[in-house]
GULUMDO-438521 format. One line per 3 residues: their letters; for each residue x, y, z of C-alpha. Coordinates in pm, 1 decimal. Each point is the difference from the previous one (the first is absolute). Layout:
N
A> X/Y/Z | ... .
//
This chain:
343
XXX> -926.3/-2682.7/6791.5 | -351.4/-27.9/-141.6 | -34.1/-283.2/-250.5 .
XXX> -323.4/-124.0/-154.2 | -44.7/-275.7/-257.4 | -332.0/49.5/-179.1 .
XXX> -165.4/-245.1/-240.8 | -222.3/21.3/-305.7 | -169.4/-337.0/-40.2 .
XXX> -113.7/60.7/-357.7 | 353.5/33.8/-140.7 | 192.9/-170.0/280.3 .
XXX> 198.6/321.2/47.8 | 186.5/98.5/314.6 | 34.4/371.6/70.5 .
XXX> 241.3/127.2/264.0 | -33.5/312.5/213.1 | 311.6/120.0/184.5 .
XXX> 69.9/283.4/242.4 | 253.6/58.0/274.0 | -254.3/126.7/254.6 .
XXX> -357.9/105.5/57.8 | -52.5/352.1/-127.5 | 289.9/-29.9/-242.9 .
XXX> 55.2/-43.1/-370.6 | -116.6/-318.7/-172.5 | 83.1/-190.9/-315.8 .
XXX> -218.4/-255.6/-177.4 | 117.3/-273.8/-238.9 | -215.7/-153.7/-276.2 .
XXX> -340.7/155.6/82.7 | -315.4/-132.7/-171.6 | -254.8/250.1/-132.5 .
XXX> -303.9/-168.9/156.0 | 162.7/11.2/345.2 | 93.7/369.8/2.9 .
XXX> -281.6/95.3/237.3 | 116.5/-267.0/245.5 | 361.5/121.7/-20.0 .
XXX> -103.4/357.9/66.1 | -216.7/-103.3/293.5 | 291.8/-189.2/154.5 .
XXX> 238.7/288.8/-65.3 | -242.5/233.8/177.9 | -45.1/-241.2/291.0 .
XXX> 376.2/-23.0/46.6 | 35.8/378.2/-31.7 | 241.0/-35.1/-292.3 .
XXX> 84.9/222.2/-294.6 | 36.4/-194.1/-324.6 | 296.0/150.0/-185.8 .
XXX> 95.4/-273.4/-250.8 | -192.9/-266.9/-191.2 | 215.5/-257.0/-179.1 .
XXX> -59.6/-274.3/-255.6 | 260.9/-274.2/-30.3 | -81.7/-32.6/-372.4 .
XXX> -274.5/52.0/-256.8 | -271.3/-235.5/122.4 | -208.4/-214.8/-236.1 .
XXX> -249.7/-151.4/245.4 | -146.5/306.3/170.0 | -31.4/374.6/-47.2 .
XXX> 244.5/188.2/215.4 | -108.7/242.1/269.5 | 289.5/239.4/-70.5 .
XXX> -201.1/257.4/-192.7 | -292.3/3.5/243.2 | 230.1/34.9/300.2 .
XXX> 187.7/285.8/-170.7 | -323.1/183.0/-75.9 | -140.8/-43.9/350.6 .
XXX> 311.2/52.2/212.6 | 242.6/189.5/-231.3 | 260.1/-269.0/71.0 .
XXX> 299.8/-68.6/-222.2 | -48.1/-293.8/-238.5 | 307.7/-214.9/-61.8 .
XXX> 99.9/-262.1/-259.2 | 316.7/-123.0/-167.0 | 167.1/200.6/-273.1 .
XXX> -71.3/-278.6/-254.6 | -375.7/24.5/51.0 | -211.3/108.9/-296.9 .
XXX> -265.2/157.4/225.5 | -74.9/347.4/-131.8 | 15.7/193.7/326.3 .
XXX> 164.4/-69.0/332.2 | 151.1/263.7/225.3 | 330.6/-177.6/59.8 .
XXX> 189.6/-266.8/-190.8 | 253.3/-214.2/182.1 | 296.5/-212.3/-104.8 .
XXX> 237.5/-265.3/132.1 | 193.8/126.7/299.7 | -243.1/277.6/90.9 .
XXX> -154.1/24.8/346.5 | -371.3/52.7/42.5 | -44.4/202.8/317.1 .
XXX> -265.8/141.1/227.7 | 33.7/123.3/357.0 | 184.1/-270.1/197.9 .
XXX> -3.0/-263.1/-277.3 | 230.6/-70.4/-293.6 | -43.0/-271.5/-262.1 .
XXX> 286.9/-112.2/-221.7 | -111.1/-16.5/-363.6 | 92.2/-320.4/-184.8 .
XXX> -64.3/-33.0/-374.1 | -124.6/-354.6/-62.3 | -119.1/-39.9/-362.2 .
XXX> -147.1/-327.3/-115.2 | -369.2/-8.0/85.2 | -16.5/331.0/-186.1 .
XXX> 277.4/228.9/-117.9 | -98.6/261.4/261.3 | -5.1/-225.9/307.1 .
XXX> 155.8/123.6/323.5 | 43.1/-133.0/352.6 | 46.5/206.5/315.3 .
XXX> 212.4/-103.1/296.2 | -35.5/140.1/349.8 | 212.2/-136.0/285.0 .
XXX> -144.8/-345.8/74.9 | -238.3/-30.0/-294.8 | -30.0/29.3/-376.0 .
XXX> -309.8/84.1/-202.4 | 38.6/-218.3/-308.4 | -293.1/101.3/-220.0 .
XXX> -67.3/-276.3/-252.6 | 366.9/-94.0/-31.7 | 25.2/-246.4/289.5 .
XXX> -315.9/-142.9/152.2 | -52.3/-244.3/284.0 | 93.1/-336.8/-151.5 .
XXX> -24.8/146.6/-347.2 | 124.3/267.8/-238.7 | -174.6/248.2/-225.7 .
XXX> -84.7/-109.2/-352.9 | 227.5/129.5/-275.4 | -205.0/-45.9/-317.7 .
XXX> -136.5/352.4/-63.2 | 73.3/373.9/53.5 | 359.7/-40.0/-120.4 .
XXX> 57.2/-274.0/255.5 | 312.5/-214.0/-10.7 | 64.7/-324.2/187.2 .
XXX> 373.0/49.8/-47.5 | -13.9/349.7/150.5 | -217.1/-124.4/284.2 .
XXX> 248.0/-276.6/83.7 | 270.6/264.0/34.3 | -226.2/224.0/208.4 .
XXX> -89.6/-280.2/238.6 | 318.9/-203.9/27.1 | 254.8/280.9/-27.6 .
XXX> -191.2/272.4/183.0 | -276.2/-113.5/233.8 | 146.5/-332.3/112.1 .
XXX> 322.8/172.4/102.4 | -190.0/174.6/281.2 | 33.0/-153.0/349.9 .
XXX> -202.3/-319.5/42.5 | -203.3/152.7/282.7 | -124.0/286.9/-220.8 .
XXX> -379.3/-12.2/-6.4 | -163.3/-19.9/-344.0 | -321.5/195.3/-58.6 .
XXX> -131.6/-53.7/-355.9 | -260.7/194.6/-193.9 | -219.3/-307.5/-47.4 .
XXX> -91.6/-329.3/155.6 | -277.8/-237.7/-99.5 | 38.7/-263.2/273.6 .
XXX> -42.2/205.5/315.7 | 368.4/36.8/89.2 | 97.7/343.7/127.6 .
XXX> 377.2/0.5/52.6 | 307.1/-212.9/-61.1 | 376.2/44.9/28.8 .
XXX> 284.1/-7.6/-248.5 | 131.2/-315.1/167.7 | -335.0/-176.7/-28.8 .
XXX> -30.8/85.6/-367.4 | 350.3/-128.3/-69.6 | -87.4/-334.0/156.0 .
XXX> -366.1/-52.2/-84.8 | -98.9/208.2/-303.2 | -37.5/-262.9/-275.6 .
XXX> 86.5/244.2/-279.1 | 335.5/74.6/159.4 | 113.2/-361.8/11.3 .
XXX> 166.3/19.2/-342.4 | 354.6/-68.6/-115.2 | 45.9/330.5/-179.5 .
XXX> -145.9/271.7/-214.2 | -80.1/-224.1/-299.2 | -199.8/-237.8/218.4 .
XXX> -188.0/293.2/150.2 | -78.6/144.1/-343.8 | -129.3/-339.5/-115.4 .
XXX> -215.7/-30.5/311.2 | -153.9/345.8/-39.5 | -52.8/-34.5/-374.6 .
XXX> -189.9/-322.4/57.7 | -262.2/136.7/238.8 | -259.5/79.6/-272.3 .
XXX> -205.8/227.4/223.6 | -316.1/177.4/-109.5 | 2.2/379.9/4.5 .
XXX> -123.8/181.2/313.3 | -375.6/56.8/-18.6 | 33.6/378.3/24.3 .
XXX> 307.6/38.8/-219.7 | -178.1/169.1/-292.6 | -154.6/253.7/237.7 .
XXX> 268.6/41.2/264.7 | 306.8/57.8/-217.1 | -146.1/288.7/-208.6 .
XXX> -155.5/156.0/310.1 | 324.5/-24.7/195.3 | 201.5/153.0/-283.9 .
XXX> -217.6/312.6/-1.5 | -27.6/146.7/348.3 | -119.7/337.3/-124.3 .
XXX> 184.1/329.0/-36.2 | -57.0/223.6/300.6 | 193.5/265.4/-192.6 .
XXX> -260.1/55.1/-268.5 | -252.1/167.4/231.0 | 272.7/226.8/138.0 .
XXX> 98.3/96.6/-355.3 | -361.4/79.9/-90.8 | -11.0/244.5/289.6 .
XXX> 305.2/183.9/-129.5 | 228.7/-113.0/281.4 | 252.7/-186.3/-217.0 .
XXX> 311.5/123.1/-179.2 | 172.9/-196.5/-273.8 | 363.2/-90.0/48.9 .
XXX> 92.1/226.3/-289.9 | -182.4/295.2/157.8 | 151.1/-78.6/339.1 .
XXX> 349.2/41.4/-143.7 | -78.3/367.5/-53.2 | -107.2/41.4/363.7 .
XXX> 315.3/-139.5/158.9 | 192.1/279.6/167.2 | -295.1/236.2/2.0 .
XXX> -10.6/193.8/330.5 | -375.6/-43.9/16.5 | 1.8/-381.0/-21.3 .
XXX> 96.2/-257.7/264.3 | 70.4/-345.1/-142.7 | -98.8/-275.3/247.0 .
XXX> 135.7/-356.5/-29.2 | -244.3/-242.3/166.4 | 203.8/-316.8/-50.4 .
XXX> 179.7/-199.3/265.6 | 369.6/47.0/63.4 | 88.9/-333.5/-159.5 .
XXX> -180.1/98.7/-320.8 | 192.1/326.2/-15.8 | 329.4/-182.8/47.6 .
XXX> -76.9/-254.7/-268.5 | -161.9/218.8/-265.2 | 137.5/347.8/69.7 .
XXX> -191.1/321.4/60.3 | -104.7/315.0/-180.4 | 244.9/276.5/98.9 .
XXX> -108.9/240.7/275.3 | -290.4/-220.3/113.3 | -101.2/-1.3/366.4 .
XXX> -35.9/-351.8/141.0 | -332.9/-43.3/181.7 | -98.8/-372.9/-5.8 .
XXX> -360.1/-81.5/-84.5 | -81.1/-172.0/334.6 | 58.3/335.1/175.4 .
XXX> -217.8/194.6/-242.4 | -308.3/58.7/214.3 | 210.4/136.4/285.4 .
XXX> 202.1/218.1/-236.7 | -299.5/167.3/-169.5 | -183.9/87.8/319.7 .
XXX> 42.9/345.8/162.3 | 345.8/7.8/154.3 | 127.6/-271.0/-235.3 .
XXX> 300.1/71.2/-220.2 | -191.8/-20.9/-328.6 | -289.5/208.5/129.1 .
XXX> 242.2/276.6/94.4 | 188.5/-32.6/-328.2 | -323.0/27.7/-198.4 .
XXX> -57.4/349.5/140.3 | 269.4/134.4/-231.4 | 55.0/-270.4/-264.3 .
XXX> -194.0/-228.2/-230.0 | 47.9/-363.5/108.1 | 100.1/-231.9/-285.9 .
XXX> -9.1/-360.7/119.9 | 164.1/-296.7/-169.6 | 57.1/-368.1/74.3 .
XXX> 101.1/-309.2/-200.0 | -288.5/-25.8/-247.8 | -242.5/273.2/103.3 .
XXX> -240.6/-203.9/213.2 | 110.4/118.1/344.1 | 39.8/357.4/-122.1 .
XXX> -352.7/-2.3/-145.8 | -137.7/-107.2/336.4 | 218.2/264.7/167.2 .
XXX> -143.6/273.4/-222.2 | -355.0/-103.1/88.5 | 85.7/-2.2/371.1 .
XXX> 170.6/339.4/-23.2 | -293.8/150.5/-187.2 | -235.7/-141.7/263.0 .
XXX> 219.2/166.2/264.7 | -42.6/337.6/-169.5 | 329.3/10.8/-192.8 .
XXX> -160.6/106.0/-325.2 | 318.0/38.7/-207.0 | 125.4/-356.9/53.4 .
XXX> 73.1/-203.0/-312.4 | 215.5/-294.6/-104.7 | 216.9/-136.4/-279.4 .
XXX> -218.6/-236.4/-200.1 | 176.5/-335.4/-30.0 | 256.0/77.3/269.5 .
XXX> 375.1/-29.8/-32.4 | -50.1/-274.4/-259.6 | -158.2/257.9/-233.1 .
XXX> 263.4/255.2/102.4 | 279.4/-232.2/-114.5 | -177.4/-66.3/-330.2 .
XXX> -13.5/376.9/-49.7 | 378.1/5.3/61.3 | -35.4/211.0/312.1 .
XXX> 316.2/38.3/211.2 | 62.2/-250.9/280.2 | 226.6/35.9/300.9 .
X> 147.5/-304.7/174.5 .
//
């Protein structure tokens, strides 16, 4: 496995790059905007293909690199379903699995630092975001934080993992890089409390100043930019209401770009062909299934919220498939328009 822990000294942020092999798919956790060029250089050096960029929560101390990485690599952006960020390609929830080639992360919902905080467990390690830090815990006094919720997330979720599980947080300000669940149980001063009320009192008494970049970072991170708007301006978008009239048409092929787990959880539009987004470039090239299909049908892409399908339309148009379009807003808009769903 390829594993890199990268550091931004200005915000004290750790970013993690994971892949199962050289030349394979890669995933990045908590990227920082100012470090995007460095990430992309490393990804190129390791001959990797970035397919997913993930934030553990809405950050208040730095501007995320999610949007820049999406625009430069066409990767899938991922955040929790509680996040108020305007556009991400995929939203995850408790119990989901975040997968790339050869790697699977268990998704754990851990509210407390913020109400959209998540941790990700993989085999011998857990990426804890700002929920559990090395000899500390994330503050709970803004962004719908809750010390009581964080106590539950830490004591009843994270600390039930095996003691030898390595802990990789999103931040550290002392120079520590890794800990274990067992170490944090024994030596983290904020965890040496008698119960939830004592923990709430401890956290409520911290009286911390706001992060220096909070007023800039939070608004910027909530608005990652709509890739769909440019596609719509070019006439390559179809509203969900209009798409309802195209379903069943012999001249239209409906293409579902989501992952299998998303289809299972949220259902599908009837008669859609499943062609996951990571396989798109292969599928739209000569000899690919979508390239051949486009010879006789108009391709109508859709995904969860319209972000992946907008990028798919642009890629298809660039590949010479001039009739490609997508459902603006994805299956979320389709459901609002009361379009039919099959299990």
